[in-house]
N, C-alpha and C positions, 0 to 999 in steps of 0.2 A: 504494500500500500504506500502511497505517496502522501507525505504530511508536511505541513509548514513547521519548520524548526523554530524554536524560540529560546531566547536567553534572558536572564534576569540579573540585575545587580541590586544590592540592598537599597531600599528606598526608591527604586525606580520601577516603572511599569515594564511589562514584557514587550520586547520589540522583535520583529521578525528578522531572522538571519538568513535562512536558505530553505531549500526544499529537501526533504529526506525521503529516500526510498527504503522502506523497512522490510527485511526478510526475517521470518521467524522459523524455527524448527519445531516439529512436533512428531510424535510417534503415531498420531491418529490423523484421519482424513475426513473428519466430520465437520459440519457447518459450525459447530461450537467453537472451533479453533479460530477462524477469522472473526467470529462474533466477539470472542473474548478480547482479541487484539483491538477491534474497533471500540469496544467498551473502555479499554485502558487509554486509548489515544484520543478519543473524541468526547469522553465524559458525557455520553448521551444516554447512560442508563444500561442496565443489563439487557443484552440482546440474546434471545433464545434461538435465533436462526437468521440467515441472511435476508430472508424475505421480510423480516420484522425491523430492519434497521431504519426504515422510513416512518415507523409508527409515531415516534415522538414529534415529527415534523422538523427536527433540526437538520436532518439530512434529507435531501430531495433526490429522487431518482431521475437520471437523464438516460433514457433508453437509447439503444444503438441502432441506427438505420442500416448499418452494414449487415446486422443479423437479419433484419427484415428483407433486405435485398437478396441475401443468400437464399432464403426460403423460396422466393419467386424465381431466382436464377436456376435453382435445382429443378423446379417444376418446368421451366421453359426448356431446359436441356433434355429432361426425361420425357416430357409429353408434348412439347411444342404448344403449350397452353397459351391461347390468345390473351387470356386474362393476365397471366404472368408476364407476357411480353409487354402489355400496356402498363402494368405496374412498374416494370423495370424502366420503361421509357419515362414515366412520370417521376420516378425516384432519381433518374439521371438528371432531370431538370434541377432538382435540389442540389445535387453534387456539383453541377456546372456553376451555380451561384457560389457555392462554398469555394470552388477553385479560384474564382475572381477575388474573393475577399480574404483569402488565406494570408495571414501575417499582418492584417490591418488591426488597428486598436479595437478593443472589445465594444466600445460604444458605437463605433462605425459598423461593426459586424452586426450588432443587434439591430441597428436602424435598417440596414439592408435586408436583413432576414425578415423583419416585420413588414417591410414594404414589398418585397418580392417573393420571399419563401412562404410566408404565412398564407397568402391567397392560393398558392399551389397546394399547400397542405390541406386547406379547407376544401378545395375542389377534390383532392385525392380522397379525403375521408368520405365525402358525399358519394363519390363513385364506388368506394369500397362497400358502403352500406347498401347501395342500390344493387351492386353486383352480387353481394352475399345472398340475397333472397332468391337469386336465380340459380344458385349452385347446390349440388347435393351436399347435405350436411356432413357426410363422411368423406368427401373428396379431399385430396391433398390441398387443392386450391382454396377450398372453404376453410380448412384449418389454418392456412397461411394468412388469410384475410382476418379470421378471428384473432389470431395471434397479434396481428398488427393493431386492430381496433381495441383489443384488450389492454394495450400499452400506449394508447394514443396520447394521453396527458403527458406521460414521460417522454414520448417521442417528440412532443412539441416543445420540450423544455429548452432546447438549444436556441429557440427564437426569443426566449425571455432573458437570456444571459449570453452576452458575446464572448465570454470566456469559455463556454462549453462548446465542445466539438460535436459535429453531427454524428459521429460514431466513436467507438473506443478502440479503433485500430492502433493508435499510438501506444496505448497501454498494453495491448496484446503483443505488439512487436517487442516492447520492452521485456515481456515475460517469455519471449520465444527461447531465450537462452536457458531458462529454467526447464521448459518443456523438452528441449533437445538433450539436456543433461540429466533428465529425471532418473534414469536407471542408475547412473553413476552416483547421484545424490543419495540413493538408498543405502550406500555403504560408506558412511562417514566415519566408521570405526567405533564410535561411542557416542553417548549423549553429548558429552563435551565437544567432541569433534563436530557434531551437527550444529551446535550452538556457535562454535568458532567459524564454521563455514557461513552460517547465516550472517554473522557480524561482518565478515569480509565482503559478502554479496551486498550487504547494506551500504558499506563504505563506497564500494566501486559503483554501485547503482546510483548512490547519491551524487557522486562526482559527475557521472554522465548527465544526471538530471539538472545539475547546475552548470552545464556547459564546460566541464573540465575533462581533459583526457585522462582516463583512469590509470593508464600506465605511467604518465608523468606524475600524477598525484601520488601513486604508490611509491614510486622511486624517491620522490621528495620526502615523504613521511618516513620511509625506512632509513633514509640517510640522516634523519634528525632525531628519531624517537629514542635512541639509546641515551642521549644526553638531555632529553627534554624533561622538565619537571612534571611529575604526575599531577600536581595540582593545577597545571595549565594545559591539561591534555586537550581541552576544547579548542585550543589554538591550532590543532592538527586536523580539525574537521574540514571537509572539502571547501566550503565557502570562505573559511579563514585562510586556507593555504593558497587560494586562487591568486591573490595579489603577488605572492612570491613566485608563482609559476609564470606570471606575465612579465616579470622584470627582465629575465634573459632575452625574451623576444623583443621588448622595447629597446634594450641596450643594443641588440643586433641591428635594429632598424635605424 
C-alpha cells in the first residue's frame, strides 16, 4: 500500500515528507491481513474485510475502468459481441480524453472530465440500462453490464477528483515484481527473513515512488549506514537522501 509519510518534532504539527510504499509479510493469505494493515495506517477503525473499508466513509472507492474494459474485450474476442464492441468503443472515448490531459494539474483534469467525460459516462450508463433489458440474464454480456452498473458510483469517482486515475494500472504495474517473484518469496528462510525482505521491498519501492533510482539510493545508504547515528536513522529515508543523490549530477552539469 502507498501512504503519505509524516514526521513530527516537539511542539510542532505533523508535516508531510514523502510517499511510502509498504510491504508486509504474513504466513496467511486472508483478507484480514490487508485489513489489519489499513487499520494500523489509516486509523479508520477495525476492518473485518476488504469490502468493508469504505463503510466509515473516510475512504472512498475509485473503481477501475480497465477491469470493466477487460470484461467486454474478452467477450468481443470470444463471441464477437456487438454489445461488447460498442462498449469498448465508448470506453475508448474516455481513455482518449485521459490521454490528452495526462500530466496536467488535478484541477484542470477535473474540469475537463466534468465537461467532456461526464456526458459520455451519463450516455454510457443510459445505454447500459437500456441494453441490459434486452439481454439474457445468464449471458456473459449481461453479467459484464451488471458488473459495471453495480460499481457505477465508484467508476464515476475519477470525475470528482483530478488526482484519481481512470484505472489502477499504475498500481498493478508496481506490484508486477511481486507477482513475478511470488514463488521465490515463499522461501524467505524464516519469519525474520520474511520481515527483512518486506523492509527492503518497502525501502526500494518507496525510493521509486519518490522518483529516486533504487540502486543509487541503496548504494548511498550502504556507504553511510555503518557510521550513521541510530538516533538519526530517519535521515536515510528515501526523500531525505534525495538531495545528496542530486548533488553529483548538479556538480557534473
